[in-house]
LOKOL-493410 format. One record per residue (C-alpha): residue in three letters; x, y negated, z negated. Coordinates in steps of 0.001 Angstrom, whole numbers, plus 500000, padded with zeros to 6 digits. Layout:
residues N
+-----+--------+--------+--------+
! res !     c1 !     c2 !     c3 !
+-----+--------+--------+--------+
! Ala !      X !      Y !      Z !
...
+-----+--------+--------+--------+
This chain:
residues 464
+-----+--------+--------+--------+
! res !     c1 !     c2 !     c3 !
+-----+--------+--------+--------+
! Met ! 468820 ! 453179 ! 491491 !
! Lys ! 472161 ! 452560 ! 489724 !
! Lys ! 470485 ! 453355 ! 486420 !
! Glu ! 469264 ! 456695 ! 487796 !
! Val ! 472703 ! 457647 ! 489171 !
! Gly ! 474233 ! 456869 ! 485808 !
! Lys ! 471730 ! 459188 ! 484150 !
! Trp ! 472736 ! 462069 ! 486438 !
! Trp ! 476449 ! 461543 ! 485793 !
! Gly ! 475765 ! 461508 ! 482056 !
! Leu ! 474005 ! 464848 ! 482289 !
! Tyr ! 477003 ! 466500 ! 483990 !
! Ala ! 479522 ! 464857 ! 481705 !
! Val ! 477847 ! 466624 ! 478775 !
! Ala ! 477909 ! 469894 ! 480713 !
! Phe ! 481630 ! 469768 ! 481461 !
! Leu ! 482471 ! 468751 ! 477899 !
! Leu ! 480626 ! 471805 ! 476649 !
! Asn ! 482520 ! 473928 ! 479147 !
! Gly ! 485806 ! 472668 ! 477716 !
! Cys ! 484670 ! 473649 ! 474217 !
! Ala ! 484094 ! 477294 ! 475185 !
! Thr ! 486420 ! 479664 ! 473350 !
! Thr ! 489260 ! 481277 ! 475289 !
! Ser ! 489400 ! 485035 ! 475691 !
! Lys ! 491828 ! 487024 ! 473585 !
! Glu ! 495078 ! 488216 ! 475111 !
! Gly ! 495020 ! 491571 ! 476867 !
! Gln ! 496600 ! 494630 ! 475317 !
! Ser ! 500299 ! 495129 ! 475962 !
! Ile ! 501128 ! 498134 ! 478123 !
! Pro ! 504065 ! 500274 ! 476936 !
! His ! 506898 ! 501228 ! 479252 !
! Pro ! 506622 ! 505021 ! 479780 !
! Arg ! 510331 ! 505591 ! 479101 !
! Thr ! 511366 ! 503001 ! 476497 !
! Gly ! 508023 ! 502324 ! 474820 !
! Glu ! 508625 ! 498576 ! 475118 !
! Pro ! 505873 ! 496306 ! 476522 !
! Phe ! 505647 ! 496832 ! 480272 !
! Ser ! 506199 ! 493862 ! 482558 !
! Ile ! 505914 ! 493401 ! 486288 !
! Glu ! 508408 ! 491309 ! 488216 !
! Glu ! 506830 ! 488630 ! 490376 !
! Asn ! 508035 ! 488659 ! 493975 !
! Asp ! 509217 ! 485486 ! 495642 !
! Pro ! 506599 ! 484770 ! 498359 !
! Glu ! 509327 ! 483454 ! 500687 !
! Ala ! 511601 ! 486477 ! 500219 !
! Pro ! 511566 ! 489381 ! 502713 !
! Ser ! 508975 ! 492030 ! 501963 !
! Pro ! 510268 ! 494858 ! 499708 !
! Ala ! 508464 ! 497185 ! 502104 !
! Thr ! 510987 ! 496485 ! 504881 !
! Ile ! 514234 ! 495055 ! 503489 !
! Trp ! 515520 ! 498457 ! 502355 !
! Ala ! 515448 ! 499787 ! 505919 !
! Ser ! 518363 ! 497509 ! 506853 !
! Arg ! 520601 ! 499713 ! 504690 !
! Phe ! 520736 ! 502247 ! 507526 !
! Gly ! 522139 ! 499728 ! 510006 !
! Asp ! 519605 ! 500726 ! 512658 !
! Asp ! 518048 ! 497761 ! 514445 !
! Thr ! 515749 ! 500061 ! 516390 !
! Leu ! 514253 ! 501341 ! 513137 !
! Asn ! 513527 ! 497805 ! 511919 !
! Gly ! 511706 ! 497022 ! 515167 !
! Leu ! 509648 ! 500216 ! 514952 !
! Ile ! 508531 ! 499393 ! 511408 !
! Glu ! 507345 ! 495938 ! 512444 !
! Glu ! 505477 ! 497483 ! 515373 !
! Ala ! 503768 ! 499936 ! 513020 !
! Phe ! 502657 ! 497089 ! 510748 !
! Glu ! 501042 ! 495267 ! 513656 !
! Ser ! 499122 ! 498270 ! 514972 !
! Asn ! 498178 ! 500217 ! 511828 !
! Ile ! 494391 ! 500287 ! 511407 !
! Gly ! 494595 ! 501370 ! 507777 !
! Leu ! 496698 ! 498316 ! 506978 !
! Asp ! 494072 ! 496075 ! 508578 !
! Ala ! 491415 ! 497723 ! 506395 !
! Ala ! 493521 ! 497225 ! 503248 !
! Lys ! 494026 ! 493550 ! 504087 !
! Ala ! 490282 ! 493135 ! 504598 !
! Ser ! 489642 ! 494753 ! 501207 !
! Ala ! 492095 ! 492327 ! 499604 !
! Thr ! 490308 ! 489388 ! 501238 !
! Ala ! 486990 ! 490694 ! 499928 !
! Ala ! 488470 ! 491086 ! 496437 !
! Glu ! 489728 ! 487507 ! 496576 !
! Ala ! 486235 ! 486297 ! 497493 !
! Ala ! 484760 ! 488347 ! 494636 !
! Ala ! 487213 ! 486717 ! 492224 !
! Arg ! 486162 ! 483274 ! 493430 !
! Ile ! 482518 ! 484233 ! 492971 !
! Ser ! 483083 ! 485377 ! 489387 !
! Gly ! 485040 ! 482194 ! 488675 !
! Ser ! 482247 ! 479991 ! 489999 !
! Leu ! 479888 ! 481317 ! 487305 !
! Lys ! 481837 ! 479366 ! 484668 !
! Ser ! 480823 ! 476041 ! 486197 !
! Pro ! 477369 ! 474447 ! 486542 !
! Asn ! 475584 ! 474802 ! 489855 !
! Leu ! 474032 ! 471761 ! 491478 !
! Leu ! 470928 ! 471866 ! 493666 !
! Leu ! 469576 ! 469049 ! 495790 !
! Gly ! 465898 ! 469371 ! 496656 !
! Phe ! 463408 ! 467502 ! 498796 !
! Asn ! 459814 ! 468744 ! 498412 !
! Pro ! 457022 ! 467144 ! 500452 !
! Ala ! 453517 ! 468492 ! 499731 !
! Lys ! 449943 ! 467829 ! 500877 !
! Gln ! 446934 ! 469086 ! 498894 !
! Gln ! 443194 ! 469136 ! 499497 !
! Ser ! 440721 ! 469391 ! 496596 !
! Arg ! 436908 ! 469373 ! 496237 !
! Phe ! 435014 ! 468339 ! 493133 !
! Ser ! 431398 ! 469321 ! 492389 !
! Phe ! 430612 ! 466182 ! 490443 !
! Leu ! 431421 ! 464218 ! 493553 !
! Asn ! 429064 ! 466374 ! 495661 !
! Phe ! 432002 ! 468514 ! 496766 !
! Gln ! 433693 ! 465530 ! 498228 !
! Lys ! 437062 ! 466350 ! 499824 !
! Ile ! 440094 ! 464582 ! 498404 !
! Glu ! 443527 ! 464842 ! 499990 !
! Thr ! 446715 ! 463890 ! 498147 !
! Asp ! 450328 ! 463580 ! 499286 !
! Thr ! 453300 ! 464221 ! 497009 !
! His ! 456968 ! 463697 ! 497756 !
! Ser ! 459806 ! 464501 ! 495383 !
! Leu ! 463586 ! 464198 ! 495539 !
! Ser ! 465547 ! 465954 ! 492805 !
! Leu ! 469031 ! 466908 ! 491714 !
! Ala ! 468867 ! 469952 ! 489439 !
! Ser ! 471445 ! 472030 ! 487580 !
! Gln ! 471526 ! 475284 ! 485679 !
! Trp ! 474511 ! 476421 ! 483663 !
! Glu ! 475353 ! 479118 ! 481138 !
! Val ! 477823 ! 477792 ! 478594 !
! Asp ! 480653 ! 480289 ! 478121 !
! Leu ! 480697 ! 480019 ! 474327 !
! Trp ! 482377 ! 483383 ! 473702 !
! Gly ! 484538 ! 483711 ! 476795 !
! Arg ! 482407 ! 486423 ! 478432 !
! Leu ! 482383 ! 484706 ! 481823 !
! Arg ! 486066 ! 483955 ! 481525 !
! Ala ! 486750 ! 487639 ! 480879 !
! Ser ! 484691 ! 488594 ! 483943 !
! His ! 486692 ! 486133 ! 486023 !
! Ala ! 489954 ! 487584 ! 484671 !
! Ala ! 488765 ! 491037 ! 485726 !
! Gly ! 488039 ! 489741 ! 489224 !
! Leu ! 491491 ! 488169 ! 489503 !
! Ala ! 493149 ! 491383 ! 488336 !
! Glu ! 491195 ! 493417 ! 490893 !
! Phe ! 492309 ! 490987 ! 493594 !
! Glu ! 495939 ! 491350 ! 492548 !
! Ala ! 495516 ! 495137 ! 492583 !
! Ala ! 494095 ! 494956 ! 496114 !
! Glu ! 497075 ! 492868 ! 497233 !
! Ala ! 499385 ! 495460 ! 495680 !
! Asp ! 497515 ! 498163 ! 497603 !
! Val ! 498451 ! 496353 ! 500815 !
! Glu ! 502130 ! 496294 ! 499822 !
! Ala ! 501959 ! 499951 ! 498767 !
! Leu ! 500544 ! 500890 ! 502156 !
! Lys ! 503216 ! 498856 ! 503947 !
! Leu ! 505913 ! 500603 ! 501920 !
! Ser ! 504366 ! 503972 ! 502758 !
! Ile ! 504122 ! 503111 ! 506464 !
! Ser ! 507734 ! 501953 ! 506627 !
! Gly ! 508834 ! 505170 ! 504929 !
! Gln ! 506786 ! 507336 ! 507292 !
! Val ! 508176 ! 505532 ! 510339 !
! Ala ! 511761 ! 505869 ! 509084 !
! Lys ! 511310 ! 509574 ! 508401 !
! Ala ! 509658 ! 510165 ! 511779 !
! Trp ! 512441 ! 508221 ! 513525 !
! Phe ! 515220 ! 510229 ! 511896 !
! Asn ! 513332 ! 513467 ! 512552 !
! Leu ! 513199 ! 512440 ! 516202 !
! Leu ! 516929 ! 511746 ! 516268 !
! Glu ! 517612 ! 515123 ! 514669 !
! Ser ! 515376 ! 516827 ! 517247 !
! Gln ! 517271 ! 515053 ! 520022 !
! Ser ! 520615 ! 516206 ! 518638 !
! Gln ! 519370 ! 519757 ! 518104 !
! Tyr ! 518118 ! 519892 ! 521684 !
! Glu ! 521432 ! 518635 ! 523035 !
! Leu ! 523332 ! 521184 ! 520952 !
! Ala ! 521114 ! 523986 ! 522281 !
! Val ! 521606 ! 522836 ! 525867 !
! Asp ! 525380 ! 522631 ! 525405 !
! Ser ! 525418 ! 526106 ! 523867 !
! Ala ! 523379 ! 527498 ! 526780 !
! His ! 525780 ! 525924 ! 529285 !
! Ser ! 528799 ! 527274 ! 527418 !
! Leu ! 527389 ! 530799 ! 527380 !
! Glu ! 526422 ! 530526 ! 531057 !
! Asp ! 530035 ! 529674 ! 531855 !
! Lys ! 531153 ! 532719 ! 529863 !
! Val ! 528697 ! 534909 ! 531792 !
! Met ! 530156 ! 533767 ! 535126 !
! Ser ! 533689 ! 534358 ! 533848 !
! Leu ! 532765 ! 537837 ! 532644 !
! Glu ! 531125 ! 538662 ! 535972 !
! Arg ! 534392 ! 537865 ! 537739 !
! Arg ! 536297 ! 539969 ! 535223 !
! Tyr ! 533758 ! 542782 ! 535654 !
! Asp ! 534236 ! 542727 ! 539432 !
! Arg ! 537975 ! 543117 ! 538889 !
! Gly ! 537420 ! 545916 ! 536375 !
! Leu ! 538648 ! 543836 ! 533425 !
! Ala ! 535312 ! 543808 ! 531571 !
! Thr ! 532799 ! 546532 ! 530790 !
! Ser ! 529109 ! 546600 ! 531590 !
! Leu ! 528322 ! 546400 ! 527851 !
! Glu ! 530347 ! 543211 ! 527437 !
! Leu ! 528583 ! 541609 ! 530387 !
! Arg ! 525107 ! 542576 ! 529192 !
! Leu ! 525737 ! 541379 ! 525623 !
! Thr ! 526910 ! 538006 ! 526931 !
! Arg ! 523920 ! 537702 ! 529269 !
! Ala ! 521575 ! 538519 ! 526384 !
! Gln ! 523053 ! 535828 ! 524144 !
! Ala ! 522957 ! 533301 ! 527007 !
! Ala ! 519269 ! 534047 ! 527577 !
! Ser ! 518581 ! 533678 ! 523849 !
! Ser ! 520393 ! 530343 ! 523881 !
! Lys ! 518224 ! 529144 ! 526767 !
! Ala ! 515127 ! 530188 ! 524832 !
! Val ! 516324 ! 528202 ! 521829 !
! Ser ! 516853 ! 525158 ! 524037 !
! Gln ! 513238 ! 525432 ! 525217 !
! Gln ! 512059 ! 525589 ! 521594 !
! Arg ! 514170 ! 522532 ! 520787 !
! Lys ! 512665 ! 520722 ! 523769 !
! Thr ! 509158 ! 521423 ! 522470 !
! Gln ! 510126 ! 520197 ! 518994 !
! Leu ! 511612 ! 517050 ! 520522 !
! Gly ! 508372 ! 516296 ! 522353 !
! Asn ! 506351 ! 516850 ! 519187 !
! Ala ! 508658 ! 514526 ! 517237 !
! Lys ! 508243 ! 511814 ! 519864 !
! Arg ! 504461 ! 512070 ! 519784 !
! Ala ! 504421 ! 512018 ! 515978 !
! Leu ! 506343 ! 508739 ! 515964 !
! Glu ! 504229 ! 507245 ! 518749 !
! Thr ! 501070 ! 508015 ! 516777 !
! Leu ! 502460 ! 506197 ! 513731 !
! Leu ! 503223 ! 503219 ! 515968 !
! Gly ! 499657 ! 503092 ! 517257 !
! Arg ! 500695 ! 504096 ! 520759 !
! Tyr ! 499231 ! 506788 ! 522964 !
! Pro ! 501179 ! 510008 ! 522159 !
! Ser ! 502708 ! 510395 ! 525616 !
! Gly ! 506055 ! 511727 ! 524391 !
! Lys ! 507984 ! 509009 ! 526245 !
! Gln ! 509662 ! 507420 ! 523225 !
! Ser ! 513373 ! 506912 ! 523874 !
! Ser ! 515598 ! 508947 ! 521561 !
! Glu ! 519062 ! 508567 ! 523059 !
! Tyr ! 520574 ! 507640 ! 519704 !
! Leu ! 522632 ! 509387 ! 517060 !
! Leu ! 521661 ! 509888 ! 513450 !
! Pro ! 523301 ! 507125 ! 511381 !
! Asp ! 526041 ! 508143 ! 508983 !
! Met ! 525097 ! 507852 ! 505321 !
! Ser ! 528349 ! 506081 ! 504424 !
! Glu ! 526913 ! 503672 ! 501818 !
! Ser ! 526793 ! 505168 ! 498354 !
! Ile ! 524148 ! 504446 ! 495750 !
! Pro ! 525208 ! 501675 ! 493342 !
! Glu ! 526064 ! 502898 ! 489882 !
! Gly ! 523923 ! 501962 ! 486913 !
! Leu ! 520606 ! 501420 ! 488697 !
! Ser ! 518196 ! 499799 ! 486252 !
! Ser ! 514971 ! 501622 ! 485476 !
! Asp ! 513269 ! 498225 ! 485688 !
! Leu ! 513550 ! 498492 ! 489483 !
! Val ! 510650 ! 500931 ! 489343 !
! Ser ! 508432 ! 498112 ! 488097 !
! Arg ! 508515 ! 496680 ! 491625 !
! Arg ! 506573 ! 499634 ! 492937 !
! Pro ! 503294 ! 498262 ! 494288 !
! Asp ! 501309 ! 501361 ! 493326 !
! Leu ! 502471 ! 500970 ! 489723 !
! Tyr ! 501614 ! 497268 ! 489792 !
! Ala ! 498172 ! 498069 ! 491213 !
! Ala ! 497566 ! 500604 ! 488431 !
! Glu ! 498612 ! 498038 ! 485800 !
! Arg ! 496333 ! 495376 ! 487296 !
! Arg ! 493358 ! 497752 ! 487365 !
! Leu ! 494034 ! 498590 ! 483741 !
! Ala ! 494069 ! 494862 ! 482962 !
! Ala ! 490787 ! 494452 ! 484854 !
! Ser ! 489168 ! 497250 ! 482861 !
! Leu ! 490301 ! 495619 ! 479596 !
! Ser ! 488697 ! 492338 ! 480665 !
! Ile ! 485485 ! 494137 ! 481632 !
! Gln ! 485458 ! 495819 ! 478220 !
! Glu ! 485913 ! 492427 ! 476592 !
! Ala ! 482987 ! 491019 ! 478535 !
! Ala ! 480815 ! 494015 ! 477620 !
! Asn ! 481628 ! 493579 ! 473932 !
! Arg ! 480562 ! 489927 ! 474085 !
! Asn ! 477229 ! 490700 ! 475703 !
! Trp ! 475985 ! 491308 ! 472162 !
! Leu ! 476525 ! 487667 ! 471225 !
! Pro ! 473884 ! 484962 ! 471773 !
! Ser ! 473962 ! 482998 ! 475011 !
! Leu ! 473386 ! 479310 ! 475627 !
! Ala ! 471958 ! 478086 ! 478913 !
! Leu ! 471382 ! 474466 ! 479912 !
! Thr ! 469043 ! 473262 ! 482635 !
! Gly ! 468514 ! 469718 ! 483782 !
! Ser ! 467074 ! 467767 ! 486670 !
! Ala ! 466705 ! 464145 ! 487692 !
! Gly ! 465002 ! 462546 ! 490644 !
! Thr ! 461941 ! 460708 ! 491860 !
! Thr ! 458392 ! 461688 ! 492767 !
! Ser ! 455830 ! 459635 ! 494598 !
! Ser ! 452786 ! 459917 ! 496814 !
! Glu ! 454489 ! 457665 ! 499325 !
! Leu ! 457656 ! 458766 ! 501128 !
! Arg ! 459032 ! 455230 ! 501150 !
! Asp ! 459044 ! 455106 ! 497324 !
! Leu ! 461424 ! 458071 ! 496865 !
! Leu ! 464436 ! 455776 ! 496489 !
! Asn ! 462648 ! 453468 ! 494087 !
! Ser ! 463896 ! 453928 ! 490512 !
! Asp ! 460434 ! 453006 ! 489152 !
! Phe ! 459271 ! 456467 ! 490247 !
! Ser ! 462108 ! 458358 ! 488553 !
! Val ! 461596 ! 461537 ! 486539 !
! Trp ! 464064 ! 463713 ! 484651 !
! Ser ! 464245 ! 466678 ! 482309 !
! Ile ! 466863 ! 468493 ! 480259 !
! Ala ! 466460 ! 471721 ! 478305 !
! Gly ! 468510 ! 474293 ! 476505 !
! Asn ! 467955 ! 477974 ! 475818 !
! Phe ! 469824 ! 479712 ! 472980 !
! Gly ! 468934 ! 483344 ! 472521 !
! Ser ! 470115 ! 486898 ! 472087 !
! Thr ! 468821 ! 490275 ! 473247 !
! Leu ! 467151 ! 492227 ! 470430 !
! Phe ! 466144 ! 495359 ! 472317 !
! Ala ! 467264 ! 496659 ! 475705 !
! Ala ! 466687 ! 500417 ! 475381 !
! Gly ! 470365 ! 501043 ! 474588 !
! Arg ! 471619 ! 499366 ! 477779 !
! Gln ! 474213 ! 497171 ! 476062 !
! Lys ! 475641 ! 500045 ! 474009 !
! Ala ! 475833 ! 502170 ! 477137 !
! Glu ! 477691 ! 499340 ! 478900 !
! Arg ! 480199 ! 499198 ! 476059 !
! Asp ! 480678 ! 502984 ! 476118 !
! Gln ! 481102 ! 502881 ! 479879 !
! Ala ! 483677 ! 500081 ! 479693 !
! Glu ! 485623 ! 501922 ! 476987 !
! Ala ! 485702 ! 505110 ! 479055 !
! Ile ! 486900 ! 503194 ! 482122 !
! Val ! 489737 ! 501666 ! 480075 !
! Glu ! 490815 ! 505102 ! 478874 !
! Gly ! 490737 ! 506418 ! 482428 !
! Gln ! 492721 ! 503501 ! 483844 !
! Phe ! 495307 ! 503769 ! 481066 !
! Ala ! 495729 ! 507478 ! 481766 !
! Asn ! 496036 ! 506738 ! 485485 !
! Phe ! 498710 ! 504116 ! 484798 !
! Arg ! 500726 ! 506586 ! 482748 !
! Leu ! 500418 ! 509226 ! 485463 !
! Val ! 501633 ! 506800 ! 488143 !
! Ala ! 504532 ! 505680 ! 485942 !
! Gln ! 505592 ! 509229 ! 485118 !
! Ala ! 505406 ! 510245 ! 488774 !
! Ala ! 507503 ! 507207 ! 489706 !
! Phe ! 510335 ! 508110 ! 487336 !
! Gln ! 510189 ! 511746 ! 488394 !
! Glu ! 510548 ! 510742 ! 492060 !
! Val ! 513538 ! 508538 ! 491227 !
! Glu ! 515292 ! 511254 ! 489230 !
! Asn ! 514591 ! 513860 ! 491916 !
! Ala ! 516034 ! 511631 ! 494635 !
! Leu ! 519129 ! 510752 ! 492602 !
! Ser ! 519791 ! 514396 ! 491777 !
! Ser ! 519273 ! 515497 ! 495379 !
! Glu ! 521566 ! 512723 ! 496619 !
! Glu ! 524532 ! 514140 ! 494727 !
! Asn ! 523840 ! 517683 ! 495910 !
! Leu ! 523255 ! 516647 ! 499521 !
! Ala ! 526453 ! 514601 ! 499588 !
! Lys ! 528453 ! 517689 ! 498602 !
! Leu ! 526446 ! 519859 ! 500996 !
! Thr ! 527137 ! 517467 ! 503882 !
! Lys ! 530869 ! 517510 ! 503172 !
! Glu ! 531100 ! 521299 ! 503028 !
! Thr ! 528844 ! 521791 ! 506044 !
! Ala ! 530990 ! 519393 ! 508097 !
! Ile ! 534088 ! 521410 ! 507180 !
! Ala ! 532343 ! 524647 ! 508112 !
! Ala ! 531172 ! 523218 ! 511437 !
! Glu ! 534657 ! 522032 ! 512354 !
! Glu ! 536304 ! 525310 ! 511392 !
! Asn ! 533724 ! 527376 ! 513287 !
! Arg ! 534177 ! 525190 ! 516361 !
! Lys ! 537926 ! 525747 ! 516316 !
! Ala ! 537388 ! 529452 ! 515613 !
! Glu ! 535120 ! 529720 ! 518675 !
! Glu ! 537775 ! 528100 ! 520881 !
! Leu ! 540438 ! 530411 ! 519481 !
! Ala ! 538204 ! 533478 ! 519952 !
! Trp ! 537719 ! 532709 ! 523636 !
! Glu ! 541467 ! 532378 ! 524164 !
! Gln ! 542130 ! 535647 ! 522348 !
! Tyr ! 539389 ! 537460 ! 524261 !
! Gln ! 540860 ! 536382 ! 527582 !
! Arg ! 544216 ! 537755 ! 526411 !
! Gly ! 542582 ! 541020 ! 525361 !
! Leu ! 543257 ! 540593 ! 521659 !
! Ile ! 539587 ! 540805 ! 520502 !
! Asp ! 536420 ! 542378 ! 521882 !
! Ile ! 533295 ! 540629 ! 523163 !
! Thr ! 531332 ! 541039 ! 519930 !
! Ala ! 533897 ! 538968 ! 518001 !
! Leu ! 533728 ! 536279 ! 520671 !
! Leu ! 529918 ! 536139 ! 520700 !
! Asp ! 529830 ! 536146 ! 516922 !
! Ala ! 532226 ! 533183 ! 516824 !
! Gln ! 530052 ! 531354 ! 519384 !
! Arg ! 526915 ! 532012 ! 517320 !
! Arg ! 528558 ! 530815 ! 514101 !
! Ala ! 529772 ! 527622 ! 515770 !
! Asp ! 526293 ! 526879 ! 517125 !
! Glu ! 524614 ! 527556 ! 513788 !
! Ser ! 527100 ! 525396 ! 511859 !
! Ala ! 526702 ! 522468 ! 514252 !
! Ser ! 522911 ! 522732 ! 514009 !
! Gln ! 523037 ! 522992 ! 510216 !
! Leu ! 525244 ! 519902 ! 509974 !
! Val ! 522719 ! 517824 ! 511939 !
! Asn ! 519914 ! 519120 ! 509733 !
! Val ! 521796 ! 518350 ! 506512 !
! Lys ! 522542 ! 514828 ! 507705 !
! Asn ! 518841 ! 514274 ! 508302 !
! Gln ! 517991 ! 515765 ! 504911 !
! Arg ! 520263 ! 513239 ! 503266 !
! Leu ! 518689 ! 510389 ! 505224 !
! Gln ! 515218 ! 511617 ! 504288 !
! Asn ! 516219 ! 511805 ! 500635 !
! Arg ! 517642 ! 508277 ! 500732 !
! Ile ! 514293 ! 507088 ! 502137 !
! Asn ! 512540 ! 508876 ! 499263 !
! Leu ! 514799 ! 507068 ! 496805 !
! His ! 513951 ! 503666 ! 498256 !
! Leu ! 510237 ! 504506 ! 498188 !
! Ala ! 510529 ! 505703 ! 494589 !
! Leu ! 512290 ! 502475 ! 493587 !
! Gly ! 509758 ! 500368 ! 495446 !
! Gly ! 512362 ! 498789 ! 497754 !
! Asp ! 516046 ! 498009 ! 497926 !
! Phe ! 518705 ! 498663 ! 495283 !
! Glu ! 518785 ! 494990 ! 494291 !
+-----+--------+--------+--------+
């Protein structure tokens, strides 16, 4: 029995030595940086560091926002599907990697056979056969074809993992935008309500003045009309607020009941963008990394297709025992073994191999074009956000000045109207300008927040 075990180990020692002699695959093509033309590289993230998909949100100093993003991650069905796809891709990579190693099969085959022979007057003869075997079949990766296929599987797995991070980054951005839209809607509704109350107070004051003969019917009707319009605006703002709440609740996986609390103010965008942001930050973008990994996978598939033309070497071997008696299966006197090799190459396959090469080449060209498109779009998004940031900062400053001046002008107009220095149209016009400026300031603040979110998404995370 020891002699037989030694024979099996010898068989597999030869197999693994041959596996070590297989040639390694050539290095993949370098991918040029779309701006500098230098070889493109992807920064590896520290697995213990906070996710780039969430760390940027802390820049706004809003703890509620951070909690909402985490809630969205836990409830998002699309994220669950992406994680499942990544798990499947990991299993596929393990499957492709297993093809490089020999497989080992243990078999136990009992059999009973009945035969009849004419020269024995059709006498019936029954025979029993029992066999125990350990068999192996292995394709030696002489040219690195299997190794290239495994590399393609690993690259696809890495791309699937990047898809998960890309979706998380997208979800966090959507939640942040929806949250700030909700806060803007809340502020706009409150401004409309305050304006309606202010005009209602003016209506009551004018009614008293009208009763005393100090105001005309036209002045009273114009004020009532603007008060009614202000109430209508407040109802529109209330509808928009409810829609904003339901939009956020849907992103969070909740039932869109419109009960999300929104008693918060829009955060001030006091932190400026650091100067001299490196273009290498874009390389963190998970969608760009996924595109690069799929390009790498297509290059490995092309390499494997090119090596399908080369001859293949397959080894098969088995060792075991066979006997008519079950009790003799562990007896080394009944041992049998075999080993064989097959070295061959396809001569004719109706153009299948050439078609596979053409297909692989076309896929590489498509993936390379896709990578360039993603890279170009990434830099365009960064430049757009940086340019808009400068313009929105100036717009916010000027709008704040306009809002403050119009507010003071509205207060002054009311005082002058009560003293009879201006007519009602000047007063109502000042009120309208103050309301519009206050509303515009809230909107511009949200625009700047939305643009800052776009910048973080374009950079693939935080500024560092």
